[in-house]
C-alpha positions as a printed NumPy array, in Angstrom:
array([[  66.964,  283.599,  -80.505],
       [  68.101,  286.122,  -77.587],
       [  70.409,  285.407,  -74.521],
       [  70.327,  286.781,  -71.052],
       [  71.982,  290.077,  -70.097],
       [  75.533,  289.409,  -69.137],
       [  74.953,  292.252,  -66.113],
       [  71.86 ,  290.121,  -64.931],
       [  71.226,  286.324,  -65.539],
       [  67.918,  284.977,  -66.506],
       [  67.866,  283.496,  -63.231],
       [  68.096,  286.795,  -61.361],
       [  64.845,  288.002,  -59.733],
       [  63.23 ,  290.933,  -61.488],
       [  62.046,  293.767,  -59.657],
       [  58.438,  293.707,  -59.013],
       [  56.368,  296.603,  -59.821],
       [  52.852,  295.489,  -58.989],
       [  53.578,  293.978,  -55.637],
       [  54.242,  290.498,  -57.562],
       [  57.635,  289.062,  -56.599],
       [  57.482,  286.3  ,  -59.207],
       [  59.342,  286.82 ,  -62.728],
       [  57.964,  283.907,  -64.558],
       [  55.502,  286.357,  -66.469],
       [  58.232,  288.777,  -67.676],
       [  60.744,  288.387,  -70.615],
       [  63.867,  290.148,  -70.544],
       [  64.604,  292.492,  -73.547],
       [  67.826,  291.801,  -75.936],
       [  70.827,  293.683,  -75.302],
       [  70.058,  295.942,  -78.176],
       [  67.269,  297.665,  -76.244],
       [  69.878,  298.569,  -73.69 ],
       [  72.066,  300.22 ,  -76.288],
       [  69.339,  302.118,  -78.022],
       [  69.228,  305.746,  -77.761],
       [  66.251,  307.248,  -75.604],
       [  63.039,  308.317,  -77.508],
       [  60.078,  310.428,  -76.846],
       [  57.314,  308.516,  -75.155],
       [  54.343,  307.897,  -77.603],
       [  51.22 ,  305.952,  -77.579],
       [  52.916,  302.835,  -79.069],
       [  55.323,  302.327,  -76.176],
       [  54.959,  299.402,  -74.093],
       [  54.901,  301.575,  -71.231],
       [  51.94 ,  303.472,  -72.649],
       [  50.159,  300.403,  -73.664],
       [  50.149,  298.827,  -70.243],
       [  50.196,  301.748,  -67.726],
       [  48.793,  299.872,  -65.02 ],
       [  51.406,  297.119,  -65.046],
       [  53.797,  299.597,  -63.155],
       [  51.427,  300.913,  -60.509],
       [  49.958,  304.298,  -60.228],
       [  52.978,  306.054,  -62.023],
       [  51.528,  306.583,  -65.426],
       [  53.201,  307.646,  -68.612],
       [  56.641,  305.894,  -68.915],
       [  57.537,  305.247,  -65.437],
       [  61.178,  304.433,  -64.655],
       [  61.917,  301.156,  -62.899],
       [  63.325,  301.019,  -59.345],
       [  66.936,  301.383,  -59.092],
       [  67.179,  303.22 ,  -62.448],
       [  69.475,  306.188,  -62.711],
       [  69.02 ,  307.424,  -66.216],
       [  66.786,  306.933,  -69.354],
       [  69.655,  305.05 ,  -71.135],
       [  69.357,  302.372,  -68.58 ],
       [  65.484,  301.404,  -68.87 ],
       [  65.308,  297.635,  -69.191],
       [  61.534,  297.086,  -70.234],
       [  59.971,  294.045,  -69.691],
       [  56.925,  292.653,  -71.336],
       [  54.222,  290.464,  -69.873],
       [  54.2  ,  287.058,  -70.828],
       [  50.938,  285.42 ,  -70.97 ],
       [  49.891,  281.746,  -72.206],
       [  49.807,  281.619,  -75.817],
       [  51.255,  285.178,  -76.537],
       [  53.71 ,  285.428,  -79.452],
       [  56.496,  286.113,  -76.959],
       [  55.956,  282.718,  -75.003],
       [  55.547,  280.706,  -78.376],
       [  58.79 ,  282.373,  -79.693],
       [  60.67 ,  281.472,  -76.405],
       [  59.229,  277.952,  -76.646],
       [  60.461,  277.294,  -80.241],
       [  63.856,  278.907,  -79.443],
       [  64.306,  276.717,  -76.524],
       [  63.51 ,  273.724,  -78.426],
       [  65.634,  274.638,  -81.321],
       [  68.725,  275.645,  -79.001],
       [  68.123,  272.298,  -77.271],
       [  68.061,  270.328,  -80.274],
       [  71.145,  271.985,  -81.853],
       [  73.323,  271.297,  -78.365],
       [  72.136,  267.918,  -78.4  ],
       [  73.071,  267.428,  -81.934],
       [  76.537,  269.225,  -81.344],
       [  76.958,  267.209,  -78.249],
       [  76.428,  263.699,  -80.058],
       [  78.906,  265.122,  -82.861],
       [  81.547,  266.062,  -80.107],
       [  81.011,  262.729,  -78.549],
       [  81.318,  260.694,  -81.885],
       [  84.487,  262.732,  -82.746],
       [  85.954,  262.006,  -79.299],
       [  85.108,  258.412,  -79.72 ],
       [  86.49 ,  258.129,  -83.044],
       [  89.735,  260.116,  -82.299],
       [  89.941,  257.702,  -79.259],
       [  89.625,  254.7  ,  -81.669],
       [  92.37 ,  256.268,  -83.932],
       [  94.586,  256.861,  -81.471],
       [  94.154,  253.308,  -79.75 ],
       [  94.616,  251.806,  -83.188],
       [  97.92 ,  254.043,  -83.967],
       [  98.903,  252.968,  -80.543],
       [  98.519,  249.366,  -81.036],
       [ 100.113,  249.462,  -84.491],
       [ 103.259,  251.509,  -82.841],
       [ 103.035,  248.997,  -80.179],
       [ 103.203,  246.152,  -82.618],
       [ 105.687,  247.491,  -84.86 ],
       [ 108.143,  248.435,  -81.721],
       [ 107.603,  244.678,  -80.84 ],
       [ 108.61 ,  243.581,  -84.209],
       [ 111.66 ,  245.934,  -84.393],
       [ 112.695,  244.772,  -80.835],
       [ 112.329,  240.97 ,  -81.919],
       [ 114.546,  241.791,  -84.897],
       [ 117.006,  243.846,  -82.848],
       [ 117.311,  240.784,  -80.468],
       [ 117.933,  238.581,  -83.444],
       [ 120.621,  240.904,  -84.626],
       [ 122.184,  241.226,  -81.481],
       [ 122.211,  237.275,  -81.186],
       [ 123.633,  236.956,  -84.455],
       [ 126.267,  239.734,  -83.71 ],
       [ 126.926,  237.606,  -80.691],
       [ 127.392,  234.455,  -82.432],
       [ 129.63 ,  236.16 ,  -84.97 ],
       [ 131.733,  237.938,  -82.282],
       [ 132.305,  234.475,  -80.626],
       [ 133.357,  233.063,  -83.917],
       [ 135.693,  235.915,  -84.356],
       [ 137.128,  235.55 ,  -81.055],
       [ 137.457,  231.715,  -81.372],
       [ 139.158,  232.405,  -85.038],
       [ 141.396,  235.077,  -83.518],
       [ 142.16 ,  232.423,  -80.824],
       [ 143.433,  229.781,  -83.119],
       [ 145.207,  232.386,  -85.222],
       [ 146.893,  233.501,  -82.207],
       [ 148.043,  230.024,  -81.169],
       [ 149.177,  229.368,  -84.695],
       [ 150.952,  232.845,  -84.828],
       [ 152.694,  231.837,  -81.569],
       [ 153.715,  228.327,  -82.963],
       [ 155.07 ,  230.163,  -86.389],
       [ 156.833,  232.786,  -84.345],
       [ 158.649,  230.05 ,  -82.306],
       [ 159.38 ,  228.12 ,  -85.483],
       [ 160.708,  230.925,  -87.108],
       [ 163.061,  231.957,  -84.144],
       [ 164.087,  228.46 ,  -84.221],
       [ 164.823,  228.555,  -87.885],
       [ 166.651,  231.888,  -87.656],
       [ 168.904,  230.47 ,  -84.943],
       [ 169.546,  227.305,  -86.986],
       [ 170.013,  229.622,  -90.027],
       [ 172.416,  231.851,  -88.126],
       [ 174.579,  229.182,  -87.097],
       [ 174.542,  227.594,  -90.324],
       [ 175.532,  231.009,  -91.861],
       [ 178.099,  231.501,  -89.388],
       [ 179.407,  228.102,  -90.539],
       [ 179.256,  229.09 ,  -94.174],
       [ 180.929,  232.301,  -93.472],
       [ 183.705,  230.497,  -92.061],
       [ 183.911,  227.919,  -94.803],
       [ 183.756,  230.908,  -97.267],
       [ 186.527,  232.797,  -95.265],
       [ 188.432,  229.454,  -95.585],
       [ 187.588,  229.089,  -99.376],
       [ 188.751,  232.572, -100.   ],
       [ 191.994,  231.996,  -98.183],
       [ 192.683,  229.035, -100.222],
       [ 191.639,  230.652, -103.605],
       [ 194.057,  233.456, -102.651],
       [ 196.544,  230.522, -102.05 ],
       [ 195.783,  228.986, -105.259],
       [ 196.009,  232.315, -107.324],
       [ 199.053,  232.938, -105.838],
       [ 200.578,  229.26 , -106.959],
       [ 199.055,  229.774, -110.377],
       [ 200.526,  233.156, -110.802],
       [ 203.919,  231.786, -109.71 ],
       [ 203.099,  228.724, -111.988],
       [ 202.534,  231.052, -114.864],
       [ 205.715,  233.222, -114.414],
       [ 207.499,  229.72 , -114.303],
       [ 206.005,  228.571, -117.403],
       [ 206.759,  231.811, -119.214],
       [ 210.143,  231.953, -118.04 ],
       [ 210.906,  228.442, -119.02 ],
       [ 209.093,  228.827, -122.48 ],
       [ 211.287,  232.013, -123.168],
       [ 214.526,  230.04 , -122.441],
       [ 213.343,  227.078, -124.467],
       [ 212.204,  229.567, -127.468],
       [ 215.813,  231.305, -127.105],
       [ 217.818,  228.024, -126.946],
       [ 215.992,  226.218, -129.991],
       [ 214.719,  229.12 , -132.258],
       [ 217.253,  231.85 , -131.139],
       [ 216.352,  235.403, -130.898],
       [ 213.464,  236.839, -132.73 ],
       [ 211.429,  238.362, -134.436],
       [ 210.135,  235.161, -135.54 ],
       [ 208.462,  234.997, -138.999],
       [ 206.262,  232.248, -140.198],
       [ 205.571,  231.528, -144.041],
       [ 202.213,  229.85 , -144.802],
       [ 201.557,  228.505, -148.196],
       [ 197.853,  227.61 , -149.141],
       [ 196.301,  224.819, -151.503],
       [ 193.247,  226.281, -152.924],
       [ 190.811,  223.827, -154.794],
       [ 191.527,  225.427, -158.245],
       [ 195.096,  225.764, -158.03 ],
       [ 195.353,  222.046, -157.075],
       [ 193.894,  221.12 , -160.274],
       [ 196.295,  223.213, -162.295],
       [ 199.07 ,  222.206, -160.356],
       [ 198.099,  218.563, -160.84 ],
       [ 198.076,  219.131, -164.736],
       [ 201.375,  220.968, -164.829],
       [ 203.135,  217.847, -162.671],
       [ 201.373,  215.509, -165.246],
       [ 202.807,  217.363, -168.147],
       [ 205.989,  218.059, -166.637],
       [ 206.88 ,  215.02 , -164.447],
       [ 210.698,  215.729, -164.506],
       [ 210.451,  219.317, -163.428],
       [ 212.033,  220.109, -160.002],
       [ 210.714,  223.876, -159.79 ],
       [ 207.199,  224.788, -160.428],
       [ 206.814,  228.335, -161.829],
       [ 204.555,  230.801, -159.566],
       [ 202.302,  231.422, -162.878],
       [ 200.821,  227.979, -162.568],
       [ 198.887,  229.084, -159.644],
       [ 195.641,  230.988, -160.304],
       [ 196.058,  233.596, -157.573],
       [ 197.78 ,  234.454, -154.636],
       [ 198.425,  231.386, -151.967],
       [ 200.821,  232.372, -149.342],
       [ 201.184,  235.085, -146.489],
       [ 203.77 ,  235.819, -143.587],
       [ 203.093,  236.199, -139.978],
       [ 205.261,  237.841, -137.494],
       [ 204.996,  236.891, -133.925],
       [ 204.796,  239.211, -130.935],
       [ 207.731,  240.266, -128.896],
       [ 208.788,  237.32 , -127.012],
       [ 208.975,  239.202, -123.608],
       [ 205.069,  239.615, -124.174],
       [ 203.698,  236.145, -125.018],
       [ 206.505,  233.726, -124.536],
       [ 204.442,  230.817, -123.784],
       [ 202.259,  231.162, -126.983],
       [ 205.209,  231.678, -128.949],
       [ 207.047,  228.754, -127.837],
       [ 203.955,  226.67 , -128.138],
       [ 203.348,  227.656, -131.758],
       [ 207.058,  227.63 , -132.916],
       [ 207.268,  223.993, -131.309],
       [ 203.876,  222.768, -133.425],
       [ 205.394,  224.442, -136.508],
       [ 208.637,  222.558, -136.157],
       [ 207.01 ,  219.05 , -135.739],
       [ 204.955,  219.984, -138.873],
       [ 201.695,  219.32 , -136.927],
       [ 200.043,  222.316, -139.147],
       [ 200.854,  220.874, -142.452],
       [ 197.548,  219.485, -144.047],
       [ 195.132,  221.325, -141.739],
       [ 192.641,  223.67 , -143.307],
       [ 190.828,  227.26 , -143.085],
       [ 187.459,  225.999, -142.838],
       [ 185.485,  228.353, -140.816],
       [ 184.462,  232.181, -141.838],
       [ 181.658,  233.268, -139.24 ],
       [ 182.852,  237.069, -140.447],
       [ 184.817,  238.239, -137.893],
       [ 187.567,  235.653, -138.042],
       [ 188.813,  232.856, -140.349],
       [ 189.766,  229.985, -138.218],
       [ 191.576,  226.509, -138.935],
       [ 190.404,  223.074, -138.01 ],
       [ 191.994,  219.641, -137.742],
       [ 190.781,  216.381, -138.742],
       [ 190.528,  213.501, -136.205],
       [ 193.739,  211.873, -137.37 ],
       [ 195.724,  215.499, -136.894],
       [ 194.231,  216.087, -133.574],
       [ 195.469,  212.917, -132.411],
       [ 199.015,  213.713, -133.774],
       [ 198.813,  216.971, -131.715],
       [ 197.859,  215.157, -128.622],
       [ 200.684,  212.554, -128.879],
       [ 203.081,  215.275, -129.463],
       [ 202.468,  217.065, -126.101],
       [ 201.756,  220.318, -127.857],
       [ 198.18 ,  220.089, -128.038],
       [ 197.249,  223.347, -126.174],
       [ 198.7  ,  226.075, -123.907],
       [ 198.703,  225.552, -120.267],
       [ 197.023,  228.814, -119.532],
       [ 195.152,  231.577, -121.57 ],
       [ 198.123,  234.048, -122.081],
       [ 197.208,  237.643, -122.806],
       [ 198.878,  241.06 , -122.609],
       [ 197.293,  244.391, -122.999],
       [ 200.162,  245.617, -125.315],
       [ 199.211,  243.085, -127.958],
       [ 195.501,  243.187, -128.474],
       [ 193.318,  241.476, -130.917],
       [ 193.196,  243.744, -133.868],
       [ 192.663,  243.312, -137.428],
       [ 194.906,  240.617, -139.173],
       [ 196.178,  239.424, -135.829],
       [ 196.779,  235.891, -134.955],
       [ 194.876,  234.22 , -131.945],
       [ 194.644,  230.774, -130.292],
       [ 190.957,  229.527, -129.916],
       [ 189.071,  227.589, -127.244],
       [ 189.736,  226.62 , -123.492],
       [ 192.446,  225.601, -122.957],
       [ 193.854,  227.568, -125.953],
       [ 194.969,  225.697, -129.125],
       [ 195.895,  224.194, -131.466],
       [ 193.633,  225.955, -133.701],
       [ 194.419,  229.451, -134.471],
       [ 192.234,  232.157, -136.327],
       [ 193.045,  235.446, -138.16 ],
       [ 191.097,  238.33 , -136.934],
       [ 189.26 ,  240.143, -139.702],
       [ 188.558,  243.189, -137.956],
       [ 189.216,  244.621, -134.231],
       [ 187.971,  241.915, -131.909],
       [ 189.269,  242.859, -128.521],
       [ 185.781,  243.145, -127.247],
       [ 184.776,  239.75 , -128.224],
       [ 188.294,  237.695, -127.677],
       [ 189.822,  240.101, -124.988],
       [ 189.456,  239.918, -121.351],
       [ 185.757,  239.377, -120.304],
       [ 184.743,  238.726, -123.972],
       [ 184.063,  235.112, -123.759],
       [ 181.395,  234.648, -121.573],
       [ 180.795,  231.084, -122.447],
       [ 183.82 ,  230.043, -120.24 ],
       [ 183.987,  229.631, -116.428],
       [ 186.644,  231.987, -116.21 ],
       [ 185.279,  234.545, -118.61 ],
       [ 187.732,  237.414, -117.159],
       [ 190.278,  235.578, -119.355],
       [ 191.064,  236.21 , -122.734],
       [ 192.223,  234.5  , -125.883],
       [ 196.009,  234.613, -126.505],
       [ 197.013,  237.122, -129.253],
       [ 200.523,  236.509, -130.436],
       [ 201.094,  237.424, -133.952],
       [ 200.146,  239.464, -137.116],
       [ 200.182,  239.269, -140.49 ],
       [ 202.864,  241.333, -142.358],
       [ 202.602,  240.096, -146.251],
       [ 200.32 ,  238.238, -148.304],
       [ 196.926,  240.203, -147.615],
       [ 195.768,  239.44 , -150.877],
       [ 195.878,  235.758, -149.961],
       [ 193.728,  236.473, -146.906],
       [ 191.11 ,  238.353, -149.029],
       [ 191.052,  235.491, -151.213],
       [ 190.014,  233.267, -148.239],
       [ 187.522,  235.678, -147.055],
       [ 185.542,  235.618, -150.651],
       [ 185.489,  231.997, -150.783],
       [ 181.731,  230.689, -150.836],
       [ 180.317,  229.298, -147.664],
       [ 177.525,  226.591, -146.653],
       [ 174.122,  227.408, -145.889],
       [ 175.112,  227.558, -142.116],
       [ 177.054,  230.5  , -143.183],
       [ 180.12 ,  229.615, -141.519],
       [ 181.897,  226.535, -143.284],
       [ 183.757,  227.064, -146.249],
       [ 182.724,  224.77 , -148.989],
       [ 186.052,  224.355, -150.549],
       [ 188.265,  225.222, -147.767],
       [ 191.918,  225.913, -148.561],
       [ 194.62 ,  223.62 , -147.125],
       [ 197.789,  224.707, -145.388],
       [ 200.184,  222.886, -147.603],
       [ 203.441,  224.177, -146.048],
       [ 203.98 ,  226.057, -142.783],
       [ 207.483,  227.238, -142.193],
       [ 209.862,  229.265, -139.683],
       [ 211.67 ,  231.625, -141.897],
       [ 215.016,  232.237, -140.973],
       [ 216.778,  235.766, -140.448],
       [ 217.148,  237.   , -144.012],
       [ 214.638,  234.94 , -145.789]])
């Protein structure tokens, strides 16, 4: 298949060399003919084969308007049924079919592309519609939620306002009440100061009166107390001796199994006048005769009274002290004597170790006035072996109560020189 020259289309009129102006009987040569090198004329040249086609020039005549041998454009006569004409018809038929095929193919591609684009556009439109619907639903839900939040916020704001007003009202009431309490507290403090002052004055008066009474009745100190104990095993031997010696007036010391007496020296009268006066008065009335050392918790050994003995103390008017007297110069050291309970007395105990931490100021937390202390008013100066004998006595399962508590058979105030 060949194409018309770019310089001259197939529709241009070819020059006529035989007086004919028609170009239907000529076929233009391919582009390769123009680019071929010039050759010598020969008998097989188209110009030689058709000498009369170009008039009377003969040989290899040049076409009109030709400038050189390199630009010869030979044309061939086309007659019906010639090979050139048949080839041209077939080429035209083949080119037309191919163009038509490609045209249909392009049309099909264009139509298919249009369908695909239309389908994709429709799908995109549908998806956009769905997304838009979902967004509208989401916006509606958000609007409803926002409305609820605003409504709840409004309710909470009103509640907060009510609470704030209620709180302010309560604060005002509490401030008024607090001011009233402060006034009452100040009044109580003033009363307490007045009472403490009265109590201090009363204590000084009681101590002064106790000191005077002690000096008047018992003379000047130091004051010493003798306590004789009756142990269970000693009582059996004493009973046997008395049964065997009914007429004897004096019992030998060797009748008893072990030590049975000890001596207490009381504190200076100026330090503990109230406690010393009370203790001497109870001894002088024989109120301690018959009482027992029945408690041994470990750190002390303490006396106890029966119901009848307690009644006797109460009826005498000397059952306990008026206040908890204590002096820092006479603390609870080992083998000192102290009053128990609140108010103190009539029970007393022997400290078996230094007990100032538990019986001194602040040591008795079970009492309301825990800053007070147990009165410590005497110390043992003789008979320590008797105290150790009490300490070694067996106790009950509770670990405190002595099984056979020794009795205070005799409690006596020793005179000077005894």
